[in-house]
C-alpha positions in Angstrom: 74.5 106.9 6.5 76.1 106.8 10.0 75.2 104.0 12.4 72.9 104.8 15.3 74.8 104.6 18.6 71.5 104.4 20.5 70.7 100.8 21.1 67.0 99.7 20.6 65.4 99.5 24.0 64.4 96.1 25.3 60.7 95.5 24.4 60.8 98.7 22.3 60.7 97.5 18.7 57.6 97.3 16.6 55.6 94.2 17.2 56.6 93.9 20.9 55.5 95.4 24.2 54.9 99.1 24.2 57.6 101.7 24.9 56.4 103.6 28.0 57.8 106.4 30.1 60.7 107.4 28.0 62.2 110.9 28.5 64.7 112.1 25.9 68.4 112.7 26.7 68.8 115.4 24.1 65.6 117.5 24.2 64.2 119.6 27.1 60.5 119.8 27.7 60.4 123.4 26.5 61.7 122.3 23.1 58.7 120.0 22.7 55.7 122.0 24.2 54.5 125.6 23.7 54.9 128.2 26.5 51.2 128.3 27.4 51.2 124.5 28.1 54.6 124.7 29.8 53.3 127.3 32.3 49.9 125.7 32.9 50.8 122.0 33.4 53.3 120.0 35.4 56.3 118.5 33.6 55.0 115.0 34.6 51.7 115.6 32.9 53.3 117.1 29.8 55.9 114.3 29.4 52.9 111.9 29.7 51.2 113.6 26.7 54.1 113.0 24.4 54.4 109.7 22.6 57.3 107.7 23.9 58.1 106.3 20.5 58.5 109.8 19.2 60.8 110.8 22.1 63.0 107.8 21.7 63.2 108.3 17.9 64.2 112.0 18.0 66.9 111.0 20.5 68.1 108.3 18.1 68.0 110.8 15.2 70.0 113.4 17.2 72.6 110.7 18.0 73.0 110.0 14.2 72.6 113.4 12.6 73.8 115.8 15.4 71.9 118.8 16.9 68.3 119.4 15.9 66.1 122.3 16.7 62.4 122.0 17.6 60.6 124.8 19.6 62.8 127.9 20.2 60.5 130.1 22.3 62.4 129.4 25.6 65.6 130.8 24.0 63.8 133.8 22.7 63.0 132.3 19.3 59.7 132.4 17.4 58.9 128.7 17.1 56.4 127.4 19.7 54.2 124.8 17.9 56.7 122.3 16.4 56.0 119.7 19.0 52.8 119.3 21.1 50.1 121.8 20.2 47.0 122.7 22.2 43.7 121.4 20.8 42.5 124.9 20.1 45.7 125.8 18.2 45.1 127.3 14.8 48.4 126.0 13.4 48.0 122.9 11.3 45.0 120.6 10.8 42.2 120.2 13.3 43.2 116.6 14.0 46.9 117.0 13.6 49.1 114.4 15.3 50.8 117.3 17.0 47.7 117.9 19.0 47.9 114.3 20.3 51.6 114.4 21.2 52.6 112.1 18.4 54.3 114.4 15.8 57.2 116.7 15.8 58.8 119.2 13.3 62.6 119.3 13.8 65.3 121.1 11.9 68.7 119.4 11.6 71.7 121.7 12.1 74.4 119.6 10.4 72.5 118.1 7.5 69.2 118.8 5.7 65.7 117.5 6.3 65.7 116.2 2.8 68.9 114.1 3.4 67.2 112.5 6.4 64.0 111.8 4.4 66.2 110.1 1.8 67.8 107.9 4.5 64.3 107.0 5.8 63.1 106.1 2.3 66.2 104.0 1.6 65.8 102.2 4.9 62.1 101.6 4.2 63.0 99.9 0.9 65.5 97.6 2.6 64.4 94.7 4.8 66.9 95.6 7.6 66.2 99.2 8.5 67.9 101.6 10.9 66.3 101.2 14.4 66.1 105.0 14.6 63.4 104.9 11.9 61.5 101.9 13.2 58.7 103.8 14.9 58.1 106.5 12.3 54.8 106.1 10.6 54.3 109.5 8.8 56.8 111.7 7.0 55.9 115.0 5.4 57.7 115.9 2.1 58.4 119.2 0.4 59.1 121.2 3.6 62.3 122.6 4.9 61.9 120.9 8.3 61.6 117.2 9.2 58.0 116.4 10.1 57.7 113.0 11.7 54.5 111.3 12.8 54.0 108.3 15.1 50.3 107.6 14.6 48.7 104.2 14.7 49.2 103.4 11.0 49.6 99.9 9.6 53.2 100.5 8.6 54.1 96.8 8.2 51.3 96.4 5.7 51.3 99.8 4.0 54.7 101.3 4.7 55.4 104.8 5.9 52.7 107.3 5.1 54.4 110.0 3.0 52.3 113.2 2.9 52.8 116.2 0.7 53.7 119.4 2.5 
């Protein structure tokens, strides 16, 4: 697995002060929110609804694995609910982490979601893990995309929550 060129942010590792106010270098807001929210809310408000740990992590993953695709609606594509979802959205579970700004579905362009999941599993088994994986608390399996969640889960005690897709 390649090394992550993105250095961990000061006070941004698990067990330290919270990561606040991060805006990703590699993802535009339209890639992370649906069009109806993009039109109705200010960028400042929408960025504030997205979990900073998630934003930092997807930047770090993009540095390691290359381009990744999330929402495609702004470029004329069909995907609009791979990041933040409105609370009344019928896609996914009623209490999906997507509806709280702490989950994302991304599709890597140069590798597979399964290969990244394997790297996350390998890192979880080792004591010294890749910083890009440090904030991930939920990973969905058996899907062609990479679903990552950043919920308040006792990862240190229970490990990453691997959920069947």
